[in-house]
C-alpha positions in Angstrom: 52.6 136.1 -109.1 50.4 134.0 -111.0 52.8 134.0 -113.9 55.6 133.1 -111.7 53.5 130.2 -109.9 52.6 128.9 -113.6 56.2 128.8 -114.6 57.2 126.9 -111.7 54.4 124.6 -112.3 55.5 123.9 -116.0 59.0 123.8 -114.8 58.1 120.9 -112.3 56.3 119.1 -115.0 59.2 119.4 -117.5 61.7 118.3 -114.7 59.3 115.2 -113.9 58.9 114.4 -117.6 62.5 114.2 -117.9 63.3 112.2 -114.9 60.4 109.7 -115.5 61.9 109.1 -119.1 65.4 107.9 -117.7 63.6 104.9 -116.0 62.4 103.1 -119.2 65.7 103.0 -121.0 67.5 102.1 -118.0 65.0 98.9 -117.4 65.4 98.2 -121.2 68.9 98.1 -121.2 69.6 95.9 -118.1 66.9 93.5 -119.7 68.7 93.3 -123.1 71.8 92.6 -121.2 70.0 89.7 -119.7 68.7 88.7 -123.0 72.0 88.8 -124.5 73.5 86.8 -122.0 70.6 83.9 -122.2 70.7 83.6 -126.2 74.0 81.5 -126.1 73.0 79.2 -123.0 69.3 79.0 -123.2 67.5 80.1 -126.3 64.2 79.3 -125.0 64.6 81.1 -122.0 65.7 84.2 -124.0 62.5 83.9 -126.1 60.3 83.9 -123.1 62.3 86.9 -121.7 61.7 88.7 -125.0 58.1 88.0 -125.1 57.4 89.3 -121.5 59.6 92.5 -122.3 57.4 93.1 -125.3 54.4 93.1 -123.1 55.9 95.5 -120.7 57.1 97.8 -123.3 53.5 98.0 -124.9 52.3 99.3 -121.6 55.0 101.9 -121.4 54.5 103.0 -124.8 50.8 103.6 -124.1 51.4 105.1 -120.7 51.8 108.8 -120.3 50.3 109.6 -116.9 52.5 110.9 -114.3 50.2 109.0 -111.6 48.6 105.6 -111.4 46.9 103.8 -108.8 49.0 101.4 -106.5 46.7 98.6 -108.0 48.1 99.4 -111.5 51.7 99.6 -110.3 51.7 96.2 -108.6 50.1 94.8 -112.0 53.1 96.3 -113.7 55.5 94.8 -111.1 53.8 91.2 -111.9 55.0 91.5 -115.3 58.5 92.8 -114.5 59.0 89.9 -111.8 57.7 87.5 -114.7 60.8 88.3 -116.4 63.2 88.0 -113.3 61.4 84.9 -112.7 62.5 83.3 -116.1 66.0 84.2 -115.2 66.1 83.3 -111.5 63.6 80.2 -111.3 63.0 79.0 -107.7 65.9 81.3 -106.4 63.6 84.3 -106.6 60.6 84.3 -103.9 58.2 87.2 -104.1 55.7 88.0 -101.0 53.2 90.6 -101.3 50.9 91.8 -98.8 48.8 95.1 -99.9 45.8 96.5 -98.3 42.7 96.7 -100.5 42.3 100.3 -99.4 45.9 101.3 -100.2 45.6 99.6 -103.7 43.3 102.7 -104.7 45.8 105.4 -103.7 47.6 107.1 -106.6 51.5 107.0 -106.4 53.9 108.3 -109.1 54.0 105.9 -112.1 57.1 103.6 -112.1 57.7 103.8 -108.6 58.4 100.3 -107.5 60.2 99.0 -110.5 63.4 100.5 -110.0 63.4 99.9 -106.3 62.6 96.1 -106.9 65.3 96.2 -109.7 68.0 97.5 -107.3 66.8 94.8 -104.8 67.2 91.9 -107.3 70.5 93.3 -108.9 72.5 94.5 -105.7 70.7 92.6 -103.0 69.8 89.0 -104.4 72.0 89.1 -107.5 75.3 88.4 -105.8 73.8 85.6 -103.7 74.1 82.1 -105.1 71.0 80.8 -103.5 68.9 83.8 -104.4 66.3 84.9 -101.9 63.2 86.7 -101.1 61.6 90.2 -101.9 58.7 91.2 -99.7 56.2 94.2 -101.0 53.8 95.7 -98.8 51.5 98.7 -98.8 49.2 99.9 -96.1 47.1 103.3 -95.5 47.1 104.7 -92.0 45.9 108.5 -90.9 46.0 109.7 -94.7 49.4 108.6 -95.6 50.6 105.4 -97.8 53.5 103.6 -96.6 55.0 101.2 -99.0 58.0 98.7 -98.1 60.1 96.9 -100.4 62.7 94.6 -98.4 64.8 91.7 -99.4 67.2 89.3 -97.7 70.1 90.0 -99.8 73.8 91.2 -99.1 72.8 94.4 -97.7 74.5 97.8 -98.4 78.1 98.3 -97.2 78.3 101.0 -94.4 80.8 102.8 -96.4 78.1 103.5 -99.2 75.1 104.1 -96.9 75.8 107.8 -96.7 75.4 108.6 -100.8 73.1 105.7 -101.8 70.8 108.0 -103.3 73.5 109.1 -105.7 74.4 105.7 -106.9 72.7 104.6 -110.2 69.7 106.2 -111.9 66.9 104.3 -110.6 66.9 105.2 -106.6 68.0 108.6 -107.5 65.3 109.1 -110.0 62.6 107.9 -107.4 63.9 110.2 -104.8 63.8 113.2 -107.1 60.5 112.6 -108.7 59.0 112.3 -105.0 60.7 115.5 -104.1 59.1 117.2 -107.3 55.6 116.1 -106.4 55.5 116.0 -102.9 58.1 118.7 -101.9 58.7 118.1 -98.2 55.6 116.0 -97.6 57.2 112.6 -98.4 59.5 110.2 -96.7 62.0 107.7 -98.2 64.5 106.1 -96.4 66.8 103.0 -97.4 68.1 101.0 -94.3 69.5 97.4 -93.1 66.8 94.7 -92.9 66.8 93.1 -89.6 67.9 89.4 -90.2 69.9 90.7 -93.3 69.3 92.5 -96.5 67.8 96.0 -97.2 64.6 97.8 -96.6 63.2 100.7 -98.5 60.1 102.6 -96.8 58.2 105.2 -98.5 55.5 107.4 -96.9 53.4 109.8 -99.3 50.2 111.8 -98.8 47.1 109.8 -99.6 45.8 110.9 -102.9 42.8 109.2 -104.9 42.4 111.8 -107.8 44.8 114.1 -109.5 45.0 115.2 -113.2 47.5 112.7 -114.6 48.7 113.9 -118.1 51.8 115.8 -118.5 51.2 119.3 -120.2 52.6 119.2 -123.7 
């Protein structure tokens, strides 16, 4: 029984490492496509995006942990959003409301970036006027709740049933949460009152866990 449990653990870690590795290339290719489109129209802006991207890649190359504190994830998101702000300018507004006690909770690394990328690409991207992204995190009764909301174009009803199977980012997040928490997590994507989309994640509170992937 012990050997079976150990093999299941190793399999879960290998699956998690494979799923996590999908996100970085996904983010990288999307950003490079943005740079390519800027090179001809605005060389200075392209230079700024490349500089910001190099800062993010340095962090990614040094980061081997499965978990990070929510505070670290938000700091990473700030760097990511600085790239998007260069592209969108005043058209992109970001509002953050995180409880201090929530910021100490451990979350899967690269949890927020693909969800925010979806909000920008599919929600706000099609809007000429841009829009707003709201990010929040609260800790209640031993569970961390994170919300990512936007006032973009929303999700067509015809696509709502299989939204987790569209694209790498959202499906990756769902799969990693499933590997780490089994049935103890909640992930829902729903229309936001007033327009747009809201993603709500609930996971158990964890403030310490071994974070290195076994090689």
